C-alpha positions in Angstrom: 12.5 -2.0 1.1 10.9 1.3 -0.1 12.9 4.5 0.4 11.7 8.1 0.3 13.0 11.4 1.7 11.6 14.1 3.9 12.8 17.7 3.5 12.8 19.5 6.9 14.5 22.9 7.4 16.6 22.2 4.3 17.7 18.8 5.7 17.1 15.7 3.6 16.0 12.9 5.9 15.7 9.4 4.6 12.6 7.4 5.4 12.1 3.7 4.5 9.5 1.1 5.0 10.2 -2.5 6.1 7.6 -5.1 6.9 4.9 -2.4 6.7 6.7 -0.3 9.4 8.3 3.0 8.7 11.8 4.0 9.9 13.3 7.5 9.9 17.0 8.3 9.8 18.1 9.6 13.2 21.5 10.3 11.7 20.0 12.8 9.3 17.8 14.3 11.9 20.8 14.8 14.3 22.3 17.2 11.7 19.8 19.7 12.8 21.8 20.0 16.0 25.3 19.3 14.7 26.0 18.4 11.1 29.4 17.0 11.8 28.8 14.8 14.9 25.5 13.0 14.3 26.6 9.9 16.2 27.6 11.9 19.2 24.2 13.7 19.3 22.3 10.3 19.1 24.4 8.8 21.9 23.8 11.9 24.1 20.1 11.4 23.7 20.3 7.7 24.4 22.2 8.1 27.7 19.3 9.9 29.4 17.0 8.0 31.8 13.9 9.3 30.1 15.1 8.0 26.7 16.1 4.6 28.0 12.7 4.2 29.7 10.8 5.3 26.6 12.8 2.9 24.4 12.2 0.1 26.9 8.4 0.8 27.0 8.2 0.9 23.2 10.0 -2.4 22.8 7.9 -4.0 25.6 4.8 -3.1 23.7 6.0 -4.0 20.2 8.7 -6.6 20.5 8.0 -10.0 22.1 11.7 -10.9 21.8 12.8 -7.9 23.8 15.4 -8.7 26.5 13.9 -6.9 29.5 16.7 -8.1 31.9 19.4 -6.3 29.9 17.1 -3.3 29.7 16.8 -3.2 33.5 20.5 -2.9 33.7 20.6 0.0 31.3 17.7 1.7 33.1 19.5 1.6 36.5 22.7 2.9 35.1 21.1 5.6 32.9 21.6 9.2 33.8 24.9 8.8 35.6 28.0 10.6 34.4 29.7 7.4 33.4 26.8 5.9 31.5 27.2 5.6 27.8 24.9 3.9 25.3 25.2 3.5 21.5 22.6 2.2 19.1 24.6 -0.9 18.3 25.1 -1.7 22.0 21.4 -1.2 22.7 20.3 -3.5 19.8 22.8 -6.3 20.6 22.1 -6.3 24.3 18.3 -6.1 24.3 17.4 -7.5 20.8 15.7 -4.2 20.1 13.8 -3.7 16.8 12.7 -0.1 17.2 16.2 1.2 16.4 18.2 -0.1 13.4 21.9 0.4 12.6 22.5 0.2 8.8 25.6 0.3 6.7 26.1 1.1 3.0 24.9 4.0 0.9 22.0 4.9 3.2 23.9 3.8 6.3 23.4 5.3 9.8 21.0 4.9 12.7 17.3 4.6 11.9 14.3 4.5 14.3 10.7 3.5 14.0 8.6 6.7 13.4 7.3 6.6 17.0 10.8 6.7 18.4 12.0 9.2 15.7 9.3 11.7 16.7 10.5 11.3 20.3 14.0 12.0 19.3 12.8 15.1 17.3 11.2 16.4 20.5 14.5 16.1 22.3 16.3 17.9 19.5 13.8 20.8 19.3 10.0 21.1 19.7 10.0 23.4 16.6 11.9 20.8 14.6 9.4 18.1 15.7 6.5 20.1 14.4 8.3 20.7 11.0 9.1 17.0 10.8 5.5 15.8 11.6 4.1 18.4 9.1 6.4 17.1 6.3 5.7 13.5 7.2 1.9 14.1 7.0 2.4 15.9 3.7 4.3 12.9 2.3 1.5 10.5 3.4 -1.1 12.7 1.8 0.8 12.7 -1.5 1.1 8.9 -1.4 -2.7 8.6 -0.7 -3.5 11.0 -3.5 -1.2 9.1 -5.9 -2.9 5.8 -4.9 -6.4 7.3 -5.6 -5.1 8.9 -8.8 -3.8 5.6 -10.1 -7.1 4.0 -9.1 -9.1 6.5 -11.1 -6.7 6.3 -14.1 -7.3 2.5 -14.2 -11.0 3.0 -14.0 -10.9 5.5 -16.9 -8.8 3.1 -18.9 -11.3 0.3 -18.2 -14.2 2.5 -19.4 -12.3 3.6 -22.5 -11.5 0.0 -23.5 -15.2 -0.9 -22.8 -16.2 1.4 -25.6 -13.7 -0.5 -27.9 -15.1 -3.7 -26.7 -18.8 -2.8 -27.2 -17.9 -1.4 -30.6 -16.5 -4.8 -31.6 -19.7 -6.5 -30.4 -21.8 -4.1 -32.4 -19.7 -4.5 -35.6 -18.9 -8.2 -35.5 -21.8 -9.9 -33.6 -25.0 -7.9 -34.1 -25.0 -8.0 -37.9 -24.7 -11.8 -37.9 -27.5 -12.2 -35.3 -30.0 -9.8 -36.8 -31.5 -8.8 -33.5 -34.0 -6.0 -33.4 -32.5 -2.6 -32.6 -34.1 -2.4 -29.1 -32.5 -5.7 -28.1 -28.9 -4.8 -28.9 -28.2 -3.9 -25.2 -28.9 -7.6 -24.3 -25.9 -8.7 -26.5 -23.8 -5.9 -24.9 -24.7 -7.2 -21.4 -23.9 -10.7 -22.4 -20.5 -9.8 -23.6 -19.8 -7.6 -20.6 -20.9 -10.5 -18.3 -18.5 -12.8 -20.2 -15.7 -10.7 -18.8 -17.4 -10.3 -15.4 -17.7 -14.0 -14.9 -14.2 -14.7 -16.2 -12.7 -12.1 -13.7 -15.2 -11.7 -10.8 -17.0 -15.1 -11.1 -20.5 -13.4 -11.2 -22.7 -11.5 -13.6 -23.6 -7.8 -13.1 -27.1 -8.9 -12.2 -25.9 -11.3 -9.6 -23.8 -8.5 -8.1 -26.7 -6.1 -8.0 -28.9 -8.6 -6.2 -26.2 -9.3 -3.7 -25.4 -5.5 -3.2 -28.7 -3.7 -3.4 -27.6 -0.6 -1.4 -24.6 -0.1 -3.7 -26.7 -0.7 -6.7 -29.1 2.1 -5.6 -26.1 4.4 -5.7 -25.6 3.5 -9.4 -22.5 1.5 -8.5 -21.5 -1.7 -10.3 -19.1 -4.5 -9.7 -16.3 -2.7 -11.5 -16.5 0.3 -9.2 -15.3 -1.8 -6.2 -12.6 -3.7 -8.2 -9.0 -3.6 -7.1 -6.4 -1.8 -9.1 -5.0 -5.1 -10.3 -8.5 -6.3 -11.3 -9.1 -3.1 -13.3 -5.8 -3.6 -15.1 -6.7 -7.2 -15.9 -10.2 -6.1 -17.0 -8.6 -3.7 -19.4 -6.5 -6.5 -20.8 -9.5 -8.8 -21.1 -11.6 -6.3 -22.9 -8.9 -5.7 -25.5 -8.3 -9.4 -26.0 -12.0 -10.2 -26.2 -12.5 -7.5 -28.8 -9.7 -9.0 -30.9 -11.1 -12.5 -30.5 -14.6 -11.3 -31.6 -13.0 -9.9 -34.8 -11.4 -13.3 -35.4 -14.8 -15.0 -35.1 -13.7 -17.2 -32.2 -16.7 -18.9 -30.5 -18.0 -17.4 -27.3 -17.3 -20.6 -25.3 -13.7 -20.7 -26.4 -13.3 -17.0 -25.7 -14.7 -17.4 -22.2 -12.3 -20.3 -21.4 -9.3 -18.2 -22.7 -10.4 -15.1 -20.8 -10.9 -17.0 -17.5 -7.5 -18.7 -17.8 -5.8 -15.4 -18.4 -7.7 -13.6 -15.6 -6.7 -16.3 -13.1 -3.0 -16.3 -14.2 -2.7 -12.5 -14.2 -4.4 -12.1 -10.8 -2.0 -14.5 -9.2 1.0 -12.7 -10.7 -0.1 -9.2 -9.9 -1.5 -9.8 -6.4 1.7 -11.6 -5.3 3.8 -8.8 -6.7 2.0 -5.8 -5.2 -0.1 -6.2 -2.1 -1.5 -2.6 -2.1 -2.9 -2.9 -5.6 -4.8 -6.1 -4.6 -6.9 -4.0 -2.2 -10.6 -3.4 -2.7 -11.8 0.1 -2.7 -14.9 0.4 -0.5 -15.0 4.2 -0.6 -12.6 7.1 -0.9 -11.1 6.4 2.5 -11.5 2.7 3.1 -9.5 0.0 1.3 -9.9 -3.7 2.2 -7.7 -6.6 1.4 -10.0 -9.1 -0.5 -8.7 -12.2 1.4 -9.3 -10.6 4.8 -12.8 -9.5 3.6 -13.7 -13.0 2.6 -12.3 -14.5 5.8 -14.3 -12.1 7.9 -17.5 -13.0 6.0 -17.1 -16.7 6.7 
C-alpha cells in the first residue's frame, strides 16, 4: 500500500493507493471545517439524501457486491431529522468499497478519489479547487519522476555500452585482425549477443519488423522497459568482464541469456510499473497485454 500526502490550505491530507485505486483521507479533509470534530463533519455529510444517493450510485457502478437492498433503506430514511449514518455503519450494511475505515497510525475515514472530491465540494467549492489542483500537481510529479528514471536508465545503458564496445575493441579485434573498416561488424555482433539474450531478436530483425520506428532512428533499446534497461546495463558490464577473461562467445551468450531471464522474472514480479513498455512520452503499455492483443 503506497502512501503520499497532499498539502491543501496548510492541511496535510494522506492519500494511498490500494489495488491500483487511490483513496484520500476524509478525516484530514474534514479538518478544513472543524479541526477537532472530523468524525462529526463526515457524519453530517453522510446523512444528507444527495450524499447517500451519490454513494449508492458510485457503488452500483463500481462494486458488484454492493447490497442495494440495504442502500434503499438508507435512501428512504436519509434527510430526516432522526437519520444518522456513520462510515462503519454504511460499510457493514451495504458492503461498500468506496469508503474505507482504517485504524492505526494513518487511521480514519478514507474514500475513493471520486467520492473524496464530492466531499470536498460539500465542504467548500474553493477547497475542492485547491484539492484538485494539488492532486494534479502530485500526479504530474509522479509522471515526471517516472520519465526521469526512464531517461536515467537509458543514459546508464548508453554509458555501459561504451564500456562494452571498448572491451570488444581491446580484447577481440586484435586477436581477429579484421580490417579497420570492418570493426563495426564485430561491435554489432557483440551488441546483438545482448539483444538476443534479452529481447530474443537482433537489431536487424527489429528494424525489419518496425520500419516506421526505424525511420525515426529508433532502435530496440529505445522501447525497452525500465526493468529491461536495468538488466541490459548489468549484461553489458558482465559481458565486458567475460570478454576480458577470454570466455568463448557461446558460453557468454548462454550465461547472459540465463541471467536475463532470471532477472526479468524477479524485477517484473516486484514492480509492475517498471515492466511497462514506453511507446512514446505519453503512452506506456504492459508487455503481456501488448502481446495478448497482437495474438
